[in-house]
C-alpha positions, -999 to 999 in steps of 0.1 A, spaced: 48 -351 457 16 -342 475 -5 -364 452 21 -392 455 27 -392 417 64 -387 416 89 -387 444 120 -379 424 132 -342 423 153 -330 393 169 -299 408 184 -287 375 151 -289 357 135 -269 385 162 -243 390 175 -237 355 145 -215 344 152 -193 374 189 -191 364 184 -184 327 150 -166 326 144 -149 360 178 -137 369 184 -117 337 150 -101 341 158 -92 377 191 -77 366 175 -55 339 148 -43 364 174 -35 391 195 -16 365 165 4 354 157 12 391 193 25 395 190 45 363 157 61 372 170 71 407 200 89 391 180 110 367 160 137 386 129 138 363 126 100 364 130 98 402 94 106 412 59 99 400 66 105 363 93 78 365 69 54 380 44 60 352 71 56 326 82 23 341 45 11 343 39 19 307 73 2 297 65 -29 317 29 -31 302 41 -27 266 67 -54 270 41 -78 285 16 -70 257 42 -75 229 54 -107 244 18 -121 247 9 -110 212 39 -128 196 32 -163 210 48 -189 186 28 -215 167 37 -252 171 57 -249 138 77 -220 151 82 -232 187 116 -247 180 131 -212 177 116 -191 205 119 -153 207 143 -139 233 119 -117 252 129 -99 284 109 -122 307 118 -155 291 82 -164 288 85 -176 252 114 -198 260 93 -217 286 60 -217 265 78 -228 234 90 -259 251 55 -266 264 40 -260 230 64 -286 214 55 -313 239 18 -305 237 18 -307 199 36 -341 201 9 -354 224 -21 -338 206 -15 -335 168 -46 -312 163 -32 -286 188 -31 -252 172 -9 -234 197 -34 -215 219 -21 -205 253 -40 -192 284 -21 -175 312 -41 -171 344 -77 -180 347 -93 -200 319 -127 -216 313 -125 -252 302 -150 -262 274 -139 -299 274 -126 -324 299 -92 -317 312 -64 -336 295 -28 -338 306 5 -344 288 41 -350 299 64 -320 297 100 -330 297 113 -295 306 133 -269 286 161 -281 264 187 -254 270 206 -249 237 236 -226 233 215 -202 213 189 -198 241 216 -194 268 234 -168 247 202 -149 242 196 -148 280 232 -137 286 226 -107 263 200 -94 287 226 -95 315 249 -75 292 221 -50 287 217 -47 324 254 -39 328 252 -13 301 222 4 318 242 5 351 272 21 333 248 46 317 234 54 352 270 61 364 271 91 340 242 107 358 253 98 393 261 128 414 269 112 448 235 121 462 239 158 455 206 170 441 223 201 425 259 195 413 279 226 420 306 239 397 341 241 413 348 276 426 380 292 415 407 292 442 411 325 459 444 340 468 444 344 506 480 356 508 483 391 521 450 391 538 447 394 575 417 386 597 403 416 615 412 419 652 387 406 677 383 440 692 367 453 660 339 426 660 304 440 663 283 428 692 253 407 683 221 426 681 193 418 705 163 400 690 134 423 681 102 413 701 74 400 679 38 405 689 14 379 675 -21 390 667 -47 367 682 -74 352 660 -107 371 662 -140 353 664 -147 362 628 -116 346 616 -122 315 636 -155 310 618 -135 306 585 -109 284 601 -119 252 582 -120 271 549 -86 285 555 -72 251 563 -88 236 532 -73 263 510 -39 257 527 -42 220 519 -51 228 483 -20 250 480 2 222 494 -13 198 468 -8 221 439 27 234 450 53 228 423 27 221 395 39 234 361 18 258 340 13 233 312 -4 209 337 -33 234 341 -36 237 303 -40 199 299 -64 200 329 -86 226 312 -84 209 278 -96 175 292 -125 193 308 -135 210 276 -132 178 257 -152 159 283 -180 184 280 -182 187 242 -175 151 232 -202 125 229 -212 111 263 -200 75 258 -165 83 245 -162 110 272 -171 85 299 -150 56 285 -118 75 275 -116 111 287 -126 104 323 -98 78 328 -74 103 312 -86 131 335 -83 109 366 -48 97 359 -33 132 354 -35 142 392 -17 110 402 12 129 418 -12 151 437 -32 123 452 -2 102 461 10 130 485 -20 126 507 -11 112 541 26 111 534 38 147 537 42 145 575 66 115 572 84 126 540 92 161 554 96 151 590 68 175 602 47 149 621 55 165 655 45 199 643 13 188 625 1 164 651 6 189 679 -17 214 663 -53 216 675 -76 187 663 -52 170 639 -76 140 636 -110 157 634 -100 188 613 -67 184 595 -72 149 582 -107 154 568 -97 187 552 -67 172 536 -90 145 522 -114 171 510 -86 188 491 -80 156 473 -117 152 466 -118 188 452 -90 179 428 -110 148 416 -142 169 412 -125 196 392 -105 171 371 -137 153 360 -161 183 360 -164 183 322 -175 146 320 -199 152 349 -215 181 331 -218 159 300 -235 132 321 -260 157 336 -269 170 302 -274 134 289 -294 124 319 -272 94 327 -279 95 364 -265 61 373 -232 69 356 -232 103 373 -235 84 406 -206 62 397 -186 93 388 -193 108 422 -184 76 439 -151 74 420 -143 110 429 -146 100 465 -129 66 462 -96 78 446 -85 103 472 -97 80 500 -76 52 487 -46 75 484 -51 88 519 -54 53 535 -24 39 517 -4 71 523 -11 71 561 -3 34 566 28 32 543 42 68 546 53 65 509 38 78 477 48 48 457 23 23 472 -7 43 460 9 50 426 15 14 419 -18 1 432 -38 29 415 -21 25 381 -27 -13 381 -63 -8 393 -69 20 367 -55 -1 339 -74 -33 348 -108 -17 357 -116 15 337 -93 8 308 -97 -30 303 -133 -30 315 -129 -56 342 -163 -49 357 -155 -58 393 -125 -34 393 -142 -6 373 -146 21 400 -153 49 374 -182 33 357 -166 35 322 -182 2 311 -215 -3 294 -229 -28 319 -229 -6 350 -250 -19 379 -262 0 410 -250 -27 433 -214 -22 421 -216 15 427 -229 9 462 -201 -16 469 -175 10 460 -193 35 482 -191 11 511 -154 4 503 -147 42 503 -161 44 539 -140 15 550 -109 30 535 -116 64 553 -120 45 586 -86 28 580 -71 62 573 -85 76 606 -72 45 625 -37 49 609 -36 86 617 -47 80 653 -19 55 655 6 81 642 -6 107 668 -1 83 697 35 78 687 
């Protein structure tokens, strides 16, 4: 319509893909969200990681099974309905261009020839295709019914019913026999000496570290140590490309707590009324997150030092600062752990894992440039400034 090509709108052709493809996908996603919220061990960070991996696998499987022009008449019934749409496009493309081999590009693509167009008549909705999409709605209903088995009416610890007690024959004691309440015992607080004040930042840093590590299972530390040993003893390139991303995805739940505890536990008034919440507490909380990153990647860092890869070591140090700073900034402004977890997992997969150079903040690729390391260093400073502004905004409230 903007280019004055066609002024007629076919509402059914426009809306039917949303009805048959998008709505079943939304139903399954909503059902999975309900199921994850009803199962305690899937309710937090681990559930977010499981969902991310599940979503990624489904997308990869769907993209890897694109039909050829000869098979496009019978599209696969994937969750997203992508193959239903692309199969219809492939059929019309093959009719317009007999030499078409069925290649598909989703997203950005580089054209090696002049752009050619064809007429797409839209999806021909057969009974088989519609029935396949309805099956996903049935699956969504089944997932919701499964979630009902785990639902405990918002009680985190379901209690067993207590046996009824026989209250007959018992009498309440007379009021005269009630003991008077005891007077509170006076408590004398010991003031901090000058020697203790000198170690005040260290004590706060250790307290922040204890808060980060609170609730961590023992096996987590074993995996932590194993990745460090493997990062130190493995060849430098595999350690940088594979072990460092693994070591820096393990503390995801620790970093996502930065900047969110005050809102999640409703302790903002207590924390923000303490002395110097902006100049002491916030930087020390950030340093606790940096310490976790440094320890998690220490094996790979030692490997880089022994190999003399100083540029990659600089990228390692920048990444160790960038990750907790990103977590702190997103946590302060959102008050939720989930924003950082989603953003970081997507960034981690696209950059360090898939080697998208502009997003590779760990320097796991083979074409590392000093300019990119400096850009992420500058970005880290800007993120920390955003965290300070957000925390100042919280204190003024």
